[in-house]
N, C-alpha and C positions, 0 to 999 in steps of 0.2 A: 189469657194467655198465650202468645207467640209462638203456633207453629208451622214449623219448617220443616222444610224437605232438607237441608245444609244448614242448622242450626247446628250441629255441630264437624261441619267439614268450611269454614270461612277462611280465605284465604286471604292475606294484604301483601304486595310484594314490596321491596324496598323501593323501588320505582313508583309505583305507584303512591309511595310519603313523603318523597323527594318532593314529588307535584306540587304536593298544600303543606308539608312543614320544610321550612329554613338549613333547622340543625332534626340531626337524627339521632341526633341524644334525646330531645323534647318527645321523638315520637315513642321512641323507647320509652323514658320514661310515663308517658300514656300510656302506652302500653301494659307498666307492667303495676300501675295504678287499679288499670281495669281488670286486672288480676284480682290482685288485695283486694279490691270494694266486692272482686264477688263477680260481677259481672261477666265474667269470659272466664275462660280456661285454654292452656296450649296443650292443646293436643297431640303435635309432633312437629318438635325445632328442629326446621331443614340447615342447620347452623354447620353442621361435620358434611353434612351432605349439597352444601349450598344451595338450597332450593328454600322454595317461601315453606314461613311457618303456618302451622294448619289450628286454627282456633275454632273453640265451641261456646255455644253460651252457655252460662252456670245459671245456678240458683243462688247461689250464697249470699247475693244478698242483702235476702230476707234479712238472714240477721246478724250482718256487721252491726257491729258496735253494740249488739247482746250481750247479757254477760250471761257467761257458761254457769256450771255449781262450783266453779272453783274460783268463782270473783275474777277468772279472767278474763277479757275483750277480745273478742270474736272477726277480730279480722277478715280470714280466711283461714281453715280448717284445713281445706286440702290441699291449699301451695306452700311449700317448702318456702323458706326466705332461702335466697342461697346466703350462704358463711361472710363471705363480701361485705352485705349487706346490716349484718346483722352489728349490733355494735352492746355489749357490756351496759349494761346499770350498776353506778357507781355512787358510794355514798361522796357524801361531800370530804369523809376522811379519806376516803381513797382517790379524792378529785384532785386534794391538797398534796397527798402525798406521789400521786403522781405528776404533779404538775412541780414538786421541788426537784424529783428524780430529773426529770432533763432539764431544768435550769443548771443542777450538779454535772450535769450531760456535758451543755454546754460548755459547762468552764465558768459560770456564773452565781455567785453565793447568792443564795434566799435568807429574805427579812428572818429573824430568830435561829441563826445560826453562828 
């Protein structure tokens, strides 16, 4: 096991990221994926204060992809996925219903009407 004095105090600034990444959204997606898979946690967000985020090493990766007692896949139990990234799981009937509603709102008729 890796033992480090700064395992819960890792900072990586946007200036550092810009040296490696051409697109900052790719950097952000990579950080989000590391959090989702349980390799790191965001200890402190510097978004409001315009300071760098502080990350820490996590152990949740050991449980990644396992099934819990409620038959749900554990992606990252300690990380709350932001609401803007959550998508509802729709049945085929709901998908067709939404597609018909979208077509009607655009003023087009759908087959079967």
